[in-house]
C-alpha positions as CSV (number, residue, x, y, z in Angstrom):
1,X,79.2,158.9,-15.6
2,X,82.3,157.1,-14.7
3,X,82.6,158.8,-11.4
4,X,79.1,157.8,-10.4
5,X,79.7,154.2,-11.5
6,X,83.0,154.0,-9.6
7,X,81.4,155.5,-6.4
8,X,78.6,153.0,-6.6
9,X,81.0,150.1,-7.1
10,X,83.1,151.2,-4.2
11,X,80.1,151.6,-2.0
12,X,78.8,148.0,-3.0
13,X,82.2,146.5,-2.3
14,X,82.5,148.1,1.1
15,X,78.9,147.2,2.0
16,X,79.3,143.5,0.9
17,X,82.7,143.2,2.7
18,X,81.2,144.0,6.1
19,X,80.8,141.0,8.4
20,X,77.4,139.9,9.4
21,X,76.3,140.4,13.0
22,X,73.6,139.7,15.5
23,X,72.2,143.0,16.9
24,X,69.8,144.2,19.5
25,X,68.4,147.6,18.5
26,X,65.8,148.2,21.2
27,X,64.4,146.7,24.4
28,X,61.1,148.1,25.6
29,X,59.8,146.9,28.9
30,X,56.1,147.6,29.1
31,X,53.9,147.2,32.1
32,X,50.5,145.6,31.3
33,X,47.4,146.4,33.2
34,X,44.8,143.9,34.3
35,X,43.3,143.8,30.8
36,X,46.7,143.2,29.2
37,X,47.0,146.7,27.7
38,X,50.2,148.8,27.8
39,X,48.5,151.9,26.6
40,X,45.0,153.3,26.2
41,X,45.5,154.8,22.7
42,X,48.0,154.6,19.8
43,X,49.7,157.8,20.8
44,X,53.3,157.5,22.0
45,X,52.7,160.3,24.5
46,X,49.7,158.4,25.9
47,X,51.7,155.2,26.1
48,X,54.4,156.9,28.1
49,X,51.9,158.6,30.4
50,X,50.1,155.3,31.0
51,X,53.4,153.4,31.6
52,X,54.4,156.0,34.2
53,X,51.0,155.6,35.9
54,X,51.5,151.8,36.0
55,X,55.0,152.1,37.2
56,X,53.9,154.2,40.1
57,X,50.9,152.1,41.1
58,X,51.9,148.4,40.8
59,X,48.5,147.2,42.0
60,X,47.1,148.2,38.5
61,X,49.7,146.0,36.8
62,X,49.2,142.3,35.9
63,X,52.6,141.7,34.4
64,X,55.4,143.0,32.2
65,X,56.2,142.4,28.5
66,X,59.5,143.0,26.8
67,X,59.4,144.2,23.2
68,X,62.7,143.4,21.6
69,X,63.9,144.7,18.2
70,X,66.7,142.6,16.8
71,X,68.4,141.5,13.6
72,X,70.5,138.5,12.5
73,X,72.7,139.1,9.4
74,X,75.4,136.6,10.5
75,X,74.2,133.1,9.4
76,X,71.4,130.7,9.9
77,X,71.7,129.2,13.4
78,X,70.4,125.8,14.7
79,X,69.2,126.9,18.1
80,X,68.7,130.7,18.3
81,X,66.8,132.1,21.3
82,X,66.2,135.2,23.3
83,X,66.7,135.1,27.1
84,X,65.2,137.8,29.4
85,X,66.7,138.0,32.9
86,X,65.1,140.3,35.5
87,X,65.7,141.2,39.1
88,X,63.3,142.8,41.5
89,X,63.6,146.3,43.0
90,X,64.4,145.0,46.5
91,X,68.0,144.4,47.6
92,X,69.0,140.7,47.3
93,X,66.1,139.9,44.9
94,X,66.7,136.7,42.9
95,X,67.2,136.7,39.2
96,X,64.3,135.3,37.1
97,X,65.1,134.1,33.6
98,X,62.8,133.3,30.6
99,X,63.9,131.9,27.2
100,X,62.0,132.0,24.0
101,X,63.0,130.4,20.7
102,X,63.2,132.8,17.8
103,X,63.5,132.5,14.0
104,X,67.1,131.5,13.1
105,X,67.2,132.7,9.5
106,X,69.4,135.5,8.6
107,X,67.9,138.7,7.2
108,X,68.7,142.2,6.4
109,X,65.5,143.3,8.1
110,X,65.0,143.7,11.9
111,X,62.3,141.8,13.8
112,X,60.3,142.4,16.8
113,X,59.9,139.6,19.5
114,X,57.6,140.0,22.5
115,X,58.4,138.2,25.7
116,X,55.5,138.2,28.2
117,X,56.4,137.4,31.7
118,X,53.9,135.1,33.6
119,X,51.8,137.0,36.2
120,X,52.9,134.9,39.1
121,X,56.6,135.6,38.3
122,X,55.9,139.3,37.9
123,X,54.2,139.4,41.4
124,X,57.2,137.5,42.9
125,X,59.5,140.3,41.6
126,X,57.7,143.1,43.6
127,X,58.7,145.7,41.1
128,X,61.3,145.5,38.2
129,X,64.7,146.7,39.3
130,X,67.0,145.6,36.5
131,X,66.9,143.5,33.3
132,X,69.2,141.9,30.7
133,X,68.3,140.5,27.3
134,X,70.6,137.9,25.6
135,X,70.5,136.4,22.2
136,X,72.1,133.0,22.3
137,X,72.9,130.1,19.9
138,X,72.5,127.2,22.3
139,X,74.6,128.3,25.3
140,X,76.9,130.8,23.4
141,X,75.9,134.3,24.0
142,X,75.9,136.3,20.6
143,X,74.6,139.7,21.9
144,X,73.6,141.3,25.2
145,X,71.6,144.4,26.0
146,X,71.0,145.4,29.7
147,X,69.6,148.2,31.8
148,X,72.1,150.5,33.5
149,X,71.2,149.1,36.9
150,X,72.2,145.5,35.9
151,X,75.2,144.3,37.9
152,X,77.6,142.5,35.6
153,X,78.6,140.0,38.3
154,X,75.5,138.8,40.2
155,X,75.7,136.4,43.1
156,X,75.2,132.9,41.6
157,X,73.2,131.7,44.6
158,X,70.5,134.2,43.8
159,X,69.8,133.0,40.2
160,X,66.6,131.2,39.9
161,X,65.8,129.6,36.5
162,X,62.2,128.9,35.3
């Protein structure tokens, strides 16, 4: 009994001593068809098949939506937001950025935020080449997640804010 109690107490002390953090768990870029659907049925296999079809035939796409799973266990922030930056598939394509305000309350539970890119901006990209997602408090970057094609040092003259 004492051993179980001491293990439980040690576990609670270690768990409570960990510092809070802001974390991005998943970023799922989903192409949307002309009706705004990213899949035809609830099956994950069907979703992946349909996403592959949309990726290959861009004429069937209307836009793209980023589904972002994140968590804030650090503190309550004043101005917490998610920024999605994207570059087109062609060389020298400009960077397009979209920011969305998110809930600033800390929680032990993760949340999903969906950022839908306007259709005219998606058409301007001519295919998604690379993306980056930032969680910021004002101008301070708290967490970053990016695709493997994202160049960490883009040419500042190519950045186009919307």
